[in-house]
N, C-alpha and C positions, 0 to 999 in steps of 0.2 A: 617397875619389876622389883619385886623383892628378892632377896639371895635365897630365903628359905621358904619350903612349902610351895615348889614351883606350879604355877598355874600355866599350862602350856597354852591353852586357848587365849588366856590374856595375853600371854608373851606374842602370839600370832596376831591378834587384833593390833596391838601397841606397835609392832613392826610395820602391819599393813599402813595403819594410819600416819606412821612416820613416812613411807614410800610414797603416799598419795601426795603429802606435802612436798616431799623431794620432787615430784614430776611436775606439779603446779609451778613450782619456782624454779624450774630449769626452763631457760629461754630457748634453747635449741629444741627441746622435745615439744614445747607448746607452739613454737612457729611449724614443726614438721607435722603435727596432728591438724593445724589450721590448713597447711598446705593439702593435706590428704583429703580434707572435709571438702575444701573448694574443688578440687580435682575431681572428686566423685559428682558433687552436685554438677559440675561443669559438663563433664560426661554425659550425664543424664539431660541435661537442659539442650545441650548441642547435638546431641545424637537423634539418631531417627527412633531409638528404643522406646522412650518415653511418650511418643506421638503414636506408637502402634499398641502400646498396652505394658501390663506389668512383666509377662513373659519374656517380650522382646527387651525391655530393659534390662532384666537379668542377663540376657545373653550378652548385651553392650556392655555389661560391667564386670563380668567374670574375668577377662583378661587384665583388667585394670586391679580389680581386687587380688588376683594371684600375684601381681607384681608390687603391688604398694603395701599390702597388708604384712608381709614379711619383711620388708623394710621399715616400717613404722614398728612392728613387734621386736625386732633387732635392737633398733635405735631406743627402745625403752628397756631392754632388759640386758644387753650385752656387756653392760659394766655394772650393773647393779651390786653383785657381792663383790666385785674386784675394788669397786672404789671405796668399799667398807673395809676391804682388807688393807688396801693402800693408805687410807687415813687412819688406821688405828681403831676405827670405831668398831670393828669386828672383835679385835680384842676386849675392849670394854664390856660389849656385849656378852662376851664368855665369862667375864668375871662375876656376872650376874646369874651365871649357871642356866644361860638360856639353851635349850636343846638345839640341834641342828634342824630337825623337823619344823620345830616352831619358827627358828628364823627364815628358812627356805620358804615355808609354807606363807609366813607373812609379807616376804618380798614378792613372792608370785601373786598373792592375793592384793596387795596393794597396785603393783603394776598391772595386774590383769583387770581390775576394776576400772582403772584410768583407760586402759586399751579398749575394753568393751564399750565405754563411754563413748569414745572417738568412732570407733568402727560402727557401732549398732546406731549411733546418733546420726553419722553422716549418711550412711544407706537410707534411714528413714526419711531425711530432709530430700535425699534423691528420689525415693518413692514418691514423696509427696508432689513432685512434678507431674506426675502420671495425669491425676484428674483435671490439672490445669493446662496441661499441654495437649493431651489425645482428643482426637475429635469424639463427637458423640458415638459413632461406631468405628472404633479402632480397627485395623486392619491387622489381625492376629493369624499368625501361620496354623495353629493348632486346629483340629476338626472341633473339638469340645470347646465351644465359647465359654463354658463355665470354669474352664482350666485356668483362664486368663483373669485372676483376682488377686486382691492384696494380700491373700493367704500365701500363694505363691511365691509374692516379693518377701513377706515375712518369714516364711521358710530357709528363702536364700540368705536372708540377714542373720538368722540364728545360725545357719553352717558357716557363714564367715566370720562370726565370733568364735565359733568352736575353731575354726582354721586359725585364726590370729592367736588363741591361747595354746594352741599346739605349739606354732613359732614360738611363742614367747616362752614356754617352757624349756625347748631347746637352747635359746638365747641366754635363759638364766643358767642353764648347765654349763654353757661356754663361759659365762661370767665366773661361776665358781671353778672349773677346772683350769682355766688361764692363768698363767703366773705373771703375766706382763700384759700392759694394755696392747703392745704389739700384737702379742700371742692371741688375745681377745679378737682383734680386729681381724687377723688373718683368719681365724676359725670362724668368724661370723660371714665374712665375706664368703669363705669357701663353701660354707652351708647355705647361703642364699644362691649362691649359682647354682649348687647341687640340685636344690629344691625346685628352683624356677627353671632350669633347662636341663639338668644333668639326667633325672630319671627319664624325662620325655625322650631326651636324645639316646638313653640307652634302649628304650622300648623300640623307637624308629629302628634303631641298628638291629635291634634282634629280630625284629620282622623282615628287615631286609637280607639280613645272612640266612634266613630260614631256621634259626635256632630257638625262635620264639613263636609259639603257635597264636592265632589272633585271639582264642579263648583266654590265653594267659595275660594279654594286655591289661585288663582291668585289675588284676592281681598284682602286677607290676608297678602300674601307676598308683595303686594303694601303699606302696613302701613309701611314697614321699607325701608330706602334707599337702603341697601343690595338687598332685595328682589325687590325692583321697578327697580334696574339697572339690574339686572338678567333677569328678565321679559321683559325690553326694548330691552336687546340685542338679547334674542331669537326671539322676535316677530318682530324686526326692523332691527337690524344688520346681524343676521344669517337667518331670516324669516323661521322658521321651520314649521309655519302654526300649532303648538301645541296649548294646553289650556293654552295661555297667553294672558294677557289683558294690551297691551301697553297704551290705553288711560287712565286706572286707575293708571297704573304705573308712567306715567308722571305727572298725577294730584297729586299722592304721594311725588314726589321729588319736585315739585314747592310747594306744602303745606308745606313740611318741610323747604324749604328756608323761605317762607313767615312767617310762625308761629316763627320760631328761631329768624329772624331779628326783628320781632316785639317784642319779649321776649328781645332780647340784648337793642333795644332801650328805654323800659319801666325800664330796671334795670341797664343802664349804670351807673347813677349818685349815686347807691346806696355805701356808704362807707363801709370800711373793719372795721370790729368790732375788 
């Protein structure tokens, strides 16, 4: 990284490469990634989904992916910027006139690539159990037999990656905004609880009290990464044709990424007190 004639993309890719090396050299993150992969494959092998076809496997995996992907994404990103700030490495990077967007983009790209590799690779391994475990004529609930194809599972895997990247962006914003490790942990745990159960609980409470109509539920669920992911799976991967709103769900995920990265860029240089 040269001090003059800044090359923003060069800085971004250099930081991304550094982040990839950091992830690979962090035993706790590697161990968690292995546990995630083994859990996903074990669910596929032990459950009844893989024996019924690709779509039943998707339905088996959705609750596990909703719970485990945010945990993995947060573990990868919630201390990324904070660790650089505490170690003084962030100050060193600033002396080379690295811009905040290049720094945040590099951290997000590097850790995002690691996250994509783990999530997508684990789901592909799970999907590979279907032709091994399913009978010649799988019992599939859908009327259209053509709907149960590897394409449906591939769509699910891509949506899981988008979901993971959205949560990773939020965790990165937490890391940039937090002043201490304790604050970062508290914010990360609070967001995990809100994502996994908070918005769903709010939707149920709204329906029970009558303050929320049934038509508004998909829009409320789209306000959280978990709810948006679930809506996209049902509307795009499984194609249930129910009361889902894939457009609102996709906008919700993209919105989380955009807002979270903007927060990370704005707060990246703030020192720890």
